[in-house]
C-alpha positions as CSV (number, residue, x, y, z in Angstrom):
1,M,127.1,164.6,100.0
2,R,124.0,163.0,98.6
3,V,120.6,164.4,99.4
4,D,117.8,161.9,99.4
5,K,114.6,162.5,97.5
6,E,111.8,161.6,99.8
7,A,108.2,160.6,99.4
8,L,105.4,160.5,102.0
9,L,103.2,157.4,101.9
10,I,99.8,157.9,103.6
11,I,98.6,154.3,104.0
12,D,94.9,153.4,104.2
13,M,93.5,156.4,105.9
14,S,90.0,155.6,104.7
15,N,86.6,155.9,106.4
16,D,86.5,152.1,106.9
17,F,89.8,152.1,108.7
18,V,89.5,155.4,110.6
19,A,85.9,156.5,111.2
20,D,84.0,155.3,114.2
21,Q,81.4,153.6,112.0
22,G,84.1,152.1,109.6
23,S,83.8,148.4,109.1
24,L,87.4,147.7,110.2
25,S,88.2,150.8,112.1
26,A,91.2,151.5,114.3
27,G,89.0,154.2,115.8
28,K,90.4,156.9,118.1
29,A,94.1,155.7,117.7
30,A,93.8,156.3,113.9
31,Q,91.8,159.5,114.3
32,T,94.4,161.1,116.6
33,I,97.1,160.8,113.9
34,V,95.2,162.8,111.3
35,P,96.6,166.3,112.3
36,Y,100.2,164.9,112.4
37,I,99.8,163.4,108.9
38,M,98.3,166.6,107.5
39,A,101.1,168.7,108.9
40,T,103.7,166.2,107.5
41,A,101.9,166.2,104.1
42,K,102.0,169.9,104.0
43,R,105.8,170.0,104.7
44,F,106.5,167.4,102.0
45,L,104.4,169.2,99.4
46,E,106.1,172.6,100.2
47,K,109.4,170.9,99.5
48,K,108.0,169.4,96.2
49,H,108.3,165.9,97.6
50,P,105.6,163.4,96.5
51,V,102.7,162.7,98.8
52,I,101.1,159.4,97.9
53,F,97.8,158.2,99.3
54,C,98.1,154.4,99.2
55,M,94.6,153.1,99.6
56,D,93.0,149.6,99.8
57,A,90.7,149.1,96.9
58,H,88.6,145.9,96.9
59,D,85.9,144.6,94.6
60,E,82.6,143.5,96.4
61,K,83.5,139.8,96.1
62,D,87.2,140.1,96.9
63,S,88.7,136.9,98.4
64,H,90.3,139.2,100.9
65,F,86.9,139.2,102.7
66,E,87.4,135.5,103.6
67,L,89.9,136.9,106.2
68,W,88.4,140.3,107.0
69,P,85.0,141.9,107.1
70,P,84.2,143.7,103.8
71,H,86.0,147.1,103.7
72,N,87.3,149.7,101.3
73,I,85.0,148.5,98.5
74,K,85.8,150.6,95.4
75,G,83.6,153.7,95.1
76,T,82.0,153.4,98.5
77,W,81.9,155.8,101.5
78,G,84.1,153.3,103.3
79,Q,86.9,153.6,100.7
80,A,87.0,157.4,100.7
81,I,89.8,159.2,102.4
82,Y,88.9,160.0,106.0
83,G,87.8,163.5,107.1
84,E,90.2,166.4,106.8
85,L,92.7,164.2,105.0
86,G,90.1,163.7,102.3
87,S,89.5,167.4,102.1
88,W,93.3,168.1,101.9
89,Y,93.6,165.5,99.1
90,E,90.7,167.1,97.2
91,A,92.3,170.6,97.5
92,H,95.7,169.3,96.3
93,K,94.9,166.4,93.9
94,T,95.8,168.5,90.8
95,D,99.3,169.0,92.1
96,E,101.7,166.7,90.2
97,N,103.2,165.7,93.6
98,V,100.0,164.5,95.1
99,I,99.1,161.0,94.0
100,Y,96.2,158.6,94.7
101,L,97.3,154.9,94.5
102,P,94.7,152.1,94.8
103,K,96.2,148.9,96.2
104,P,94.8,145.3,96.2
105,E,96.8,144.0,99.2
106,Y,98.6,145.0,102.4
107,D,101.9,146.0,100.7
108,A,101.5,149.2,98.7
109,F,104.1,147.9,96.2
110,F,102.3,144.6,95.4
111,Q,100.6,144.8,92.0
112,T,100.6,148.6,91.9
113,D,102.7,151.3,90.0
114,L,104.3,152.5,93.3
115,E,107.8,151.5,92.4
116,D,107.6,153.0,88.9
117,I,106.2,156.2,90.4
118,L,109.0,156.4,92.9
119,K,111.7,155.7,90.2
120,Q,110.2,158.3,87.8
121,M,110.4,160.9,90.6
122,A,113.9,159.8,91.6
123,V,112.8,158.9,95.1
124,D,115.1,156.8,97.3
125,C,113.6,157.2,100.7
126,V,110.0,156.6,101.7
127,H,108.3,157.9,104.9
128,L,105.4,155.8,106.1
129,T,102.3,157.1,107.9
130,G,98.8,155.7,108.3
131,V,97.2,152.4,109.4
132,C,97.8,149.7,110.5
133,T,101.2,149.7,112.0
134,D,101.3,145.9,112.2
135,I,99.8,145.1,108.9
136,C,99.9,147.5,105.9
137,D,102.5,149.8,107.3
138,F,104.8,146.9,108.2
139,L,104.4,145.1,104.9
140,T,104.8,148.3,102.9
141,A,108.0,149.0,104.8
142,Y,109.1,145.5,103.7
143,G,108.1,146.2,100.1
144,A,110.2,149.3,100.1
145,Y,113.1,147.7,101.8
146,S,113.1,144.7,99.5
147,R,113.3,147.1,96.5
148,G,116.2,149.1,97.9
149,Y,114.4,152.1,99.4
150,K,115.4,153.7,102.7
151,T,112.4,153.7,105.1
152,V,111.3,156.1,107.8
153,V,108.2,155.4,109.9
154,H,106.5,158.2,111.8
155,R,105.6,157.0,115.3
156,Q,103.0,159.8,115.7
157,G,101.7,159.2,112.2
158,T,100.9,155.5,112.5
159,A,98.3,153.6,114.5
160,T,96.6,150.2,114.8
161,F,93.7,148.5,116.4
162,T,95.9,146.0,118.3
163,E,98.4,146.3,121.1
164,Q,101.2,145.7,118.6
165,H,102.1,149.3,117.6
166,E,105.5,149.6,119.4
167,L,106.4,146.0,118.7
168,F,106.1,146.4,115.0
169,L,107.9,149.8,115.0
170,N,110.8,148.1,116.7
171,H,110.6,145.1,114.3
172,M,110.8,147.5,111.3
173,K,113.8,149.1,112.8
174,A,115.5,145.8,113.6
175,I,114.7,143.9,110.3
176,F,114.4,146.6,107.7
177,K,116.8,149.2,109.2
178,T,113.8,151.6,109.2
179,V,114.4,154.9,111.0
180,I,111.7,155.7,113.5
181,V,110.9,159.4,114.0
């Protein structure tokens, strides 16, 4: 029987996407998932599974801001990992299984080293948490699926600022054969 090597992806849990004063915040919906994500990260790390913070990272004049308000500008308060998750990351960032991965787009695989990292760590199943369910979570699930990874999305560990949360969870299940837990 084959045992999957799993990784936890914590997607875009930045001040700009989570804090009340963030420039593109999912607000309370995103804030309420923090304890769940922290507990999940702790479980993954105890099992020596990778915990990867996949974080939007934009330059000040990024063309992405033609579509969205400026957010997650490299090196700013807005791009920093939100609250207790940021503290957890700081306390564990020297662990070889805790990784910070800046990303230029919605899909955490696009123009990043994520696939190489997962291959190097022999991962074949990724668990998705973070924001936003209907944007970066959904497109990262597609990025994983299109590269042959099994995907698991944590309902209690994902959130969005729209009314599309459940719709996109169901869409991931139907289209990418994502397991919803």
